[in-house]
C-alpha positions as YAML, in Angstrom:
chain: A
units: angstrom
residues:
- id: 1
  name: MET
  ca: [-29.36, 89.26, -26.89]
- id: 2
  name: LYS
  ca: [-26.42, 89.72, -28.65]
- id: 3
  name: SER
  ca: [-25.61, 93.08, -26.95]
- id: 4
  name: ILE
  ca: [-26.06, 91.01, -23.26]
- id: 5
  name: ILE
  ca: [-23.41, 88.61, -24.75]
- id: 6
  name: ARG
  ca: [-20.87, 91.60, -25.71]
- id: 7
  name: ARG
  ca: [-21.53, 93.06, -22.17]
- id: 8
  name: PHE
  ca: [-20.79, 90.01, -20.37]
- id: 9
  name: ALA
  ca: [-17.91, 89.13, -22.65]
- id: 10
  name: ARG
  ca: [-16.34, 92.50, -21.87]
- id: 11
  name: THR
  ca: [-17.01, 92.19, -18.19]
- id: 12
  name: ILE
  ca: [-15.15, 88.91, -18.19]
- id: 13
  name: PHE
  ca: [-12.10, 90.08, -20.45]
- id: 14
  name: ARG
  ca: [-11.93, 93.05, -18.19]
- id: 15
  name: ARG
  ca: [-11.61, 91.04, -14.87]
- id: 16
  name: MET
  ca: [-8.84, 88.93, -16.40]
- id: 17
  name: PRO
  ca: [-5.08, 89.18, -15.36]
- id: 18
  name: ALA
  ca: [-3.31, 91.83, -17.76]
- id: 19
  name: THR
  ca: [-1.29, 89.12, -19.03]
- id: 20
  name: TRP
  ca: [-4.20, 87.04, -20.51]
- id: 21
  name: ARG
  ca: [-5.89, 90.07, -21.81]
- id: 22
  name: TYR
  ca: [-2.86, 90.93, -23.87]
- id: 23
  name: ILE
  ca: [-2.65, 87.21, -25.04]
- id: 24
  name: LEU
  ca: [-6.32, 87.27, -26.09]
- id: 25
  name: ARG
  ca: [-6.16, 90.60, -27.93]
- id: 26
  name: ARG
  ca: [-6.66, 90.22, -31.43]
- id: 27
  name: ASP
  ca: [-4.18, 93.68, -32.23]
- id: 28
  name: ARG
  ca: [-1.20, 91.76, -30.23]
- id: 29
  name: TYR
  ca: [0.33, 90.76, -33.54]
- id: 30
  name: SER
  ca: [3.77, 92.39, -34.15]
- id: 31
  name: ARG
  ca: [3.76, 95.50, -36.30]
- id: 32
  name: PHE
  ca: [6.74, 93.99, -38.14]
- id: 33
  name: GLU
  ca: [4.48, 91.14, -39.30]
- id: 34
  name: LYS
  ca: [1.64, 93.27, -40.68]
- id: 35
  name: HIS
  ca: [4.39, 95.33, -42.52]
- id: 36
  name: LEU
  ca: [6.50, 92.39, -43.70]
- id: 37
  name: GLN
  ca: [5.14, 92.23, -47.17]
- id: 38
  name: PHE
  ca: [5.70, 95.79, -47.64]
- id: 39
  name: ARG
  ca: [9.14, 95.74, -46.53]
- id: 40
  name: LEU
  ca: [10.00, 92.69, -49.02]
- id: 41
  name: VAL
  ca: [9.13, 94.99, -51.97]
- id: 42
  name: ARG
  ca: [11.23, 98.09, -51.14]
- id: 43
  name: HIS
  ca: [13.88, 98.96, -53.13]
- id: 44
  name: ASP
  ca: [15.61, 101.38, -50.61]
- id: 45
  name: LEU
  ca: [15.84, 98.61, -47.62]
- id: 46
  name: LYS
  ca: [19.09, 97.49, -46.55]
- id: 47
  name: ARG
  ca: [19.36, 94.60, -44.20]
- id: 48
  name: ILE
  ca: [22.06, 94.43, -41.50]
- id: 49
  name: PRO
  ca: [22.37, 90.97, -39.81]
- id: 50
  name: LEU
  ca: [22.62, 91.10, -35.95]
- id: 51
  name: ALA
  ca: [22.50, 87.37, -35.07]
- id: 52
  name: ASP
  ca: [21.16, 84.34, -36.78]
- id: 53
  name: ASP
  ca: [17.51, 85.41, -35.58]
- id: 54
  name: ALA
  ca: [17.78, 89.16, -35.49]
- id: 55
  name: PHE
  ca: [18.55, 92.12, -37.88]
- id: 56
  name: ILE
  ca: [18.23, 95.73, -38.67]
- id: 57
  name: ASP
  ca: [16.09, 96.96, -41.36]
- id: 58
  name: VAL
  ca: [17.28, 100.51, -42.53]
- id: 59
  name: PHE
  ca: [15.18, 102.28, -44.79]
- id: 60
  name: TRP
  ca: [13.76, 106.04, -46.13]
- id: 61
  name: LYS
  ca: [10.77, 106.95, -44.48]
- id: 62
  name: ALA
  ca: [8.23, 109.87, -46.01]
- id: 63
  name: LEU
  ca: [5.29, 110.31, -43.96]
- id: 64
  name: PRO
  ca: [2.77, 113.47, -43.30]
- id: 65
  name: ILE
  ca: [4.58, 113.53, -39.78]
- id: 66
  name: GLY
  ca: [7.92, 113.89, -41.35]
- id: 67
  name: ARG
  ca: [10.51, 112.43, -43.63]
- id: 68
  name: GLY
  ca: [14.15, 110.94, -43.06]
- id: 69
  name: PRO
  ca: [16.04, 107.67, -42.48]
- id: 70
  name: ALA
  ca: [14.60, 105.05, -40.12]
- id: 71
  name: ALA
  ca: [15.72, 101.73, -38.85]
- id: 72
  name: SER
  ca: [13.97, 98.75, -37.42]
- id: 73
  name: VAL
  ca: [15.41, 96.13, -34.79]
- id: 74
  name: VAL
  ca: [13.83, 92.93, -35.41]
- id: 75
  name: VAL
  ca: [14.37, 90.02, -32.87]
- id: 76
  name: HIS
  ca: [12.63, 86.63, -33.46]
- id: 77
  name: ASP
  ca: [10.29, 88.37, -36.22]
- id: 78
  name: GLN
  ca: [9.15, 90.92, -33.52]
- id: 79
  name: GLU
  ca: [9.93, 94.80, -33.94]
- id: 80
  name: VAL
  ca: [11.84, 95.34, -30.87]
- id: 81
  name: LEU
  ca: [12.89, 99.16, -31.77]
- id: 82
  name: ARG
  ca: [11.95, 101.51, -34.66]
- id: 83
  name: PHE
  ca: [13.76, 104.84, -35.02]
- id: 84
  name: ASP
  ca: [12.27, 107.67, -36.89]
- id: 85
  name: CYS
  ca: [15.08, 110.21, -37.68]
- id: 86
  name: PHE
  ca: [12.64, 113.18, -38.95]
- id: 87
  name: GLY
  ca: [14.58, 116.15, -37.50]
- id: 88
  name: PRO
  ca: [13.85, 118.74, -34.72]
- id: 89
  name: GLY
  ca: [10.32, 118.07, -32.97]
- id: 90
  name: LYS
  ca: [9.51, 114.91, -34.99]
- id: 91
  name: GLY
  ca: [12.31, 112.28, -34.64]
- id: 92
  name: HIS
  ca: [11.32, 109.59, -32.15]
- id: 93
  name: LEU
  ca: [11.57, 105.86, -31.56]
- id: 94
  name: HIS
  ca: [8.79, 103.16, -31.30]
- id: 95
  name: ALA
  ca: [9.53, 100.72, -28.31]
- id: 96
  name: SER
  ca: [7.57, 97.30, -28.14]
- id: 97
  name: PHE
  ca: [7.03, 97.00, -24.44]
- id: 98
  name: PHE
  ca: [4.79, 95.01, -22.60]
- id: 99
  name: GLN
  ca: [2.09, 97.60, -21.44]
- id: 100
  name: GLN
  ca: [-1.06, 97.55, -19.72]
- id: 101
  name: THR
  ca: [-2.41, 100.76, -21.46]
- id: 102
  name: LEU
  ca: [-4.72, 101.04, -24.07]
- id: 103
  name: ALA
  ca: [-2.08, 102.63, -26.26]
- id: 104
  name: PRO
  ca: [-1.09, 100.18, -29.28]
- id: 105
  name: GLU
  ca: [2.73, 101.73, -29.17]
- id: 106
  name: LEU
  ca: [4.83, 103.85, -27.36]
- id: 107
  name: ARG
  ca: [6.53, 106.81, -29.08]
- id: 108
  name: LEU
  ca: [9.43, 108.29, -27.44]
- id: 109
  name: PHE
  ca: [10.57, 111.81, -29.03]
- id: 110
  name: PHE
  ca: [14.41, 112.37, -29.17]
- id: 111
  name: SER
  ca: [15.61, 115.30, -27.34]
- id: 112
  name: GLU
  ca: [18.35, 115.75, -30.11]
- id: 113
  name: PRO
  ca: [17.48, 118.57, -32.68]
- id: 114
  name: THR
  ca: [19.13, 117.54, -36.00]
- id: 115
  name: ILE
  ca: [18.91, 114.41, -37.74]
- id: 116
  name: ARG
  ca: [22.50, 113.37, -37.65]
- id: 117
  name: GLN
  ca: [22.26, 113.67, -34.02]
- id: 118
  name: GLN
  ca: [19.05, 111.45, -33.95]
- id: 119
  name: ILE
  ca: [20.97, 109.03, -35.82]
- id: 120
  name: ASP
  ca: [23.88, 109.02, -33.28]
- id: 121
  name: ARG
  ca: [21.15, 108.54, -30.47]
- id: 122
  name: ALA
  ca: [19.78, 105.74, -32.58]
- id: 123
  name: ALA
  ca: [23.02, 104.08, -32.87]
- id: 124
  name: PHE
  ca: [23.60, 104.57, -29.05]
- id: 125
  name: GLU
  ca: [20.31, 103.12, -28.13]
- id: 126
  name: VAL
  ca: [21.21, 99.88, -30.24]
- id: 127
  name: THR
  ca: [24.81, 99.49, -29.00]
- id: 128
  name: ARG
  ca: [24.09, 100.44, -25.10]
- id: 129
  name: ASN
  ca: [20.44, 99.63, -24.61]
- id: 130
  name: LEU
  ca: [19.12, 96.87, -26.60]
- id: 131
  name: TYR
  ca: [18.70, 94.67, -23.95]
- id: 132
  name: TYR
  ca: [16.80, 96.97, -21.80]
- id: 133
  name: TYR
  ca: [14.30, 97.01, -24.52]
- id: 134
  name: THR
  ca: [14.25, 93.32, -25.32]
- id: 135
  name: GLN
  ca: [13.99, 92.40, -21.74]
- id: 136
  name: ARG
  ca: [10.53, 94.46, -21.63]
- id: 137
  name: SER
  ca: [9.22, 92.54, -24.75]
- id: 138
  name: PRO
  ca: [6.13, 90.55, -23.96]
- id: 139
  name: TYR
  ca: [7.60, 87.49, -26.03]
- id: 140
  name: ALA
  ca: [9.81, 85.16, -24.08]
- id: 141
  name: ALA
  ca: [12.11, 84.38, -27.05]
- id: 142
  name: VAL
  ca: [13.02, 88.19, -27.60]
- id: 143
  name: ARG
  ca: [13.74, 88.57, -23.60]
- id: 144
  name: ARG
  ca: [16.16, 85.62, -24.11]
- id: 145
  name: PHE
  ca: [18.01, 87.18, -26.98]
- id: 146
  name: ARG
  ca: [21.73, 87.64, -26.33]
- id: 147
  name: VAL
  ca: [24.68, 88.79, -28.87]
- id: 148
  name: ASP
  ca: [28.08, 89.54, -28.35]
- id: 149
  name: ASP
  ca: [28.84, 93.12, -27.42]
- id: 150
  name: GLU
  ca: [31.58, 93.61, -30.02]
- id: 151
  name: ARG
  ca: [29.00, 92.61, -32.51]
- id: 152
  name: LEU
  ca: [26.59, 94.84, -31.34]
- id: 153
  name: ARG
  ca: [29.03, 97.85, -31.27]
- id: 154
  name: LEU
  ca: [29.88, 96.89, -35.06]
- id: 155
  name: VAL
  ca: [26.35, 96.46, -36.13]
- id: 156
  name: GLY
  ca: [25.38, 99.66, -34.54]
- id: 157
  name: ASP
  ca: [28.28, 101.42, -36.25]
- id: 158
  name: GLN
  ca: [27.11, 99.99, -39.57]
- id: 159
  name: MET
  ca: [23.46, 101.13, -38.91]
- id: 160
  name: GLN
  ca: [24.72, 104.74, -38.27]
- id: 161
  name: ALA
  ca: [26.79, 104.69, -41.37]
- id: 162
  name: THR
  ca: [23.94, 103.66, -43.49]
- id: 163
  name: LEU
  ca: [21.34, 105.79, -41.97]
- id: 164
  name: THR
  ca: [24.06, 108.74, -42.48]
- id: 165
  name: ASP
  ca: [24.23, 107.76, -46.35]
- id: 166
  name: TYR
  ca: [20.41, 108.15, -46.67]
- id: 167
  name: ILE
  ca: [20.72, 111.68, -45.48]
- id: 168
  name: LEU
  ca: [23.64, 112.36, -48.20]
- id: 169
  name: VAL
  ca: [21.73, 110.64, -50.81]
- id: 170
  name: SER
  ca: [18.67, 112.68, -50.08]
- id: 171
  name: THR
  ca: [20.22, 115.91, -50.07]
- id: 172
  name: GLN
  ca: [21.85, 115.61, -53.57]
...
């Protein structure tokens, strides 16, 4: 009886519009929320305020796939972008798009070969393309987010300098 109910529920779920399916998914909650407690106890985290409801967290990341400086752009408690500058073939960004696929996240690899060039690319994405990413968020509050272009440029430069500092510290 239990399997019949599950099959029925799955059939109904699949026939719903994609927006409803997204809203009803249990795993739809932000990756940022899942890792908030971890971020609060980090000693290497540097927070750069972007606006009243937005900031950029910059930190050092060491994973089995690579290690290097990383940054997260958080708007209304939702992680919109995360940059992992791991060097040749490993550096990438995560974007929080409204997607109708089964993949839980989108990873776009950098074409830039060095960590410094990847940092420059991350700063470019923040200063020039942040609105592109916020407009593709599933959250209306994130889509309404606006900040002055001059402020965005200053924060992008500050993020770039902080990411570069992590490289200098790690090579000493």
